[in-house]
C-alpha positions as CSV (number, residue, x, y, z in Angstrom):
1,M,-12.7,-12.7,30.1
2,Q,-10.8,-10.0,32.0
3,R,-9.3,-8.8,28.7
4,L,-12.8,-8.5,27.2
5,I,-14.0,-6.5,30.1
6,A,-10.9,-4.3,29.8
7,I,-11.6,-3.7,26.1
8,A,-15.3,-2.8,26.9
9,A,-14.1,-0.4,29.6
10,T,-11.6,1.2,27.1
11,L,-14.5,1.7,24.7
12,G,-16.6,3.2,27.5
13,C,-19.3,0.5,27.6
14,S,-21.1,-0.6,30.6
15,T,-22.2,-3.9,29.1
16,L,-20.3,-6.5,27.1
17,T,-21.8,-8.8,24.4
18,L,-19.7,-11.9,24.1
19,S,-19.1,-13.1,20.6
20,W,-16.0,-13.5,18.4
21,P,-14.7,-11.1,17.6
22,V,-15.5,-8.9,20.5
23,S,-18.7,-7.0,20.0
24,A,-18.4,-4.6,23.0
25,C,-20.4,-1.6,22.0
26,P,-23.3,-0.7,19.8
27,A,-22.4,1.3,16.7
28,N,-22.3,5.0,17.1
29,D,-22.0,7.7,14.4
30,D,-18.6,9.0,15.6
31,A,-17.1,5.5,15.1
32,I,-18.8,5.0,11.7
33,D,-17.5,8.5,10.7
34,K,-13.9,7.3,11.4
35,I,-14.2,4.5,8.8
36,G,-13.1,6.0,5.4
37,F,-15.1,3.6,3.2
38,D,-18.7,2.4,2.8
39,L,-19.4,-0.7,4.8
40,D,-22.5,-1.3,2.7
41,Q,-20.3,-2.2,-0.3
42,L,-19.3,-5.4,1.5
43,D,-21.3,-8.6,1.5
44,E,-21.9,-10.8,4.6
45,F,-18.5,-12.3,4.1
46,G,-16.7,-8.9,4.1
47,L,-16.1,-9.1,0.3
48,Y,-16.8,-6.7,-2.5
49,G,-16.8,-6.6,-6.3
50,P,-18.6,-8.5,-9.0
51,D,-19.8,-12.1,-8.4
52,D,-17.0,-13.6,-10.5
53,G,-14.3,-11.5,-8.8
54,K,-15.1,-10.8,-5.1
55,R,-12.2,-9.8,-2.9
56,S,-11.4,-8.7,0.6
57,L,-10.9,-5.0,1.4
58,S,-7.7,-4.3,3.3
59,Y,-7.7,-1.4,5.7
60,E,-5.1,0.6,7.6
61,F,-4.9,2.7,10.7
62,C,-2.4,4.0,13.1
63,V,-2.2,2.8,16.7
64,P,0.1,4.1,19.5
65,N,3.4,2.3,19.6
66,D,2.5,0.9,23.0
67,L,2.2,-2.8,23.8
68,A,-1.1,-2.5,25.6
69,A,-2.6,-0.5,22.7
70,I,-1.3,-3.0,20.2
71,E,-2.6,-6.0,22.2
72,T,-6.0,-4.3,22.4
73,V,-6.4,-3.8,18.7
74,Q,-5.1,-7.3,18.0
75,S,-7.6,-8.8,20.4
76,I,-10.4,-7.0,18.5
77,D,-9.0,-7.9,15.1
78,P,-7.1,-11.2,14.7
79,T,-6.2,-10.3,11.0
80,L,-4.1,-7.4,12.0
81,M,-0.5,-7.2,10.9
82,I,1.7,-4.5,12.6
83,Y,4.3,-2.6,10.7
84,P,6.5,-0.5,13.0
85,Q,8.8,0.7,10.3
86,S,6.2,2.1,7.9
87,P,4.0,5.1,8.2
88,G,1.7,3.7,5.5
89,R,-0.4,6.0,3.3
90,I,-2.3,7.0,6.3
91,G,0.8,8.7,7.7
92,C,1.5,7.3,11.2
93,D,3.9,9.5,13.1
94,E,6.9,8.5,15.2
95,T,4.8,7.6,18.2
96,E,2.5,5.2,16.2
97,V,2.7,2.0,14.3
98,L,0.9,1.0,11.2
99,A,-1.8,-1.7,11.5
100,I,-3.3,-3.4,8.4
101,G,-6.3,-5.7,8.6
102,E,-8.8,-7.5,6.2
103,T,-12.5,-7.4,6.0
104,H,-12.8,-11.1,5.1
105,Q,-13.4,-12.4,8.6
106,P,-16.3,-13.2,10.8
107,N,-18.2,-10.2,12.1
108,Y,-16.0,-7.8,10.1
109,R,-18.5,-4.9,10.7
110,D,-18.3,-5.3,14.5
111,V,-14.5,-5.5,14.3
112,L,-14.3,-2.3,12.3
113,I,-16.8,-0.4,14.5
114,N,-15.0,-1.7,17.7
115,L,-11.7,-0.5,16.4
116,A,-13.1,2.9,15.3
117,S,-14.7,3.2,18.8
118,L,-11.2,3.3,20.4
119,D,-10.1,6.8,21.3
120,T,-6.5,5.9,20.2
121,I,-7.6,5.4,16.6
122,A,-8.3,8.6,14.6
123,R,-9.4,7.0,11.3
124,I,-9.5,3.8,9.3
125,E,-8.8,4.0,5.6
126,P,-8.6,1.5,2.7
127,F,-5.2,0.0,2.2
128,W,-4.0,-0.1,-1.4
129,G,-0.9,-2.3,-1.3
130,E,1.5,-2.1,-4.2
């Protein structure tokens, strides 16, 4: 519970809605603007594409290479994988690590908005693995 309160404080919220994943703040335009893809393309399961070929959307962002920052984003998004050796296409610098997540998870929209609401995340872009 203290971790959830800390996340809400980090996001600048005075109230905390408990759900999994954390839904700490209402959506704001600044957070939505940080997300580099259209959330409306995803269905209720976080999938997109034709009915006979739905798939999850992977996304990437940079997070400070700091244990507290990494733990914060992982507590918001349990799908995240952290890649300290790769800048990704998004171009993480030497003070950051690459984080890659998936939309196919419960409350994916809240997860993305909560991540984008963090001051430490500049933008979230689609990840196109090769």
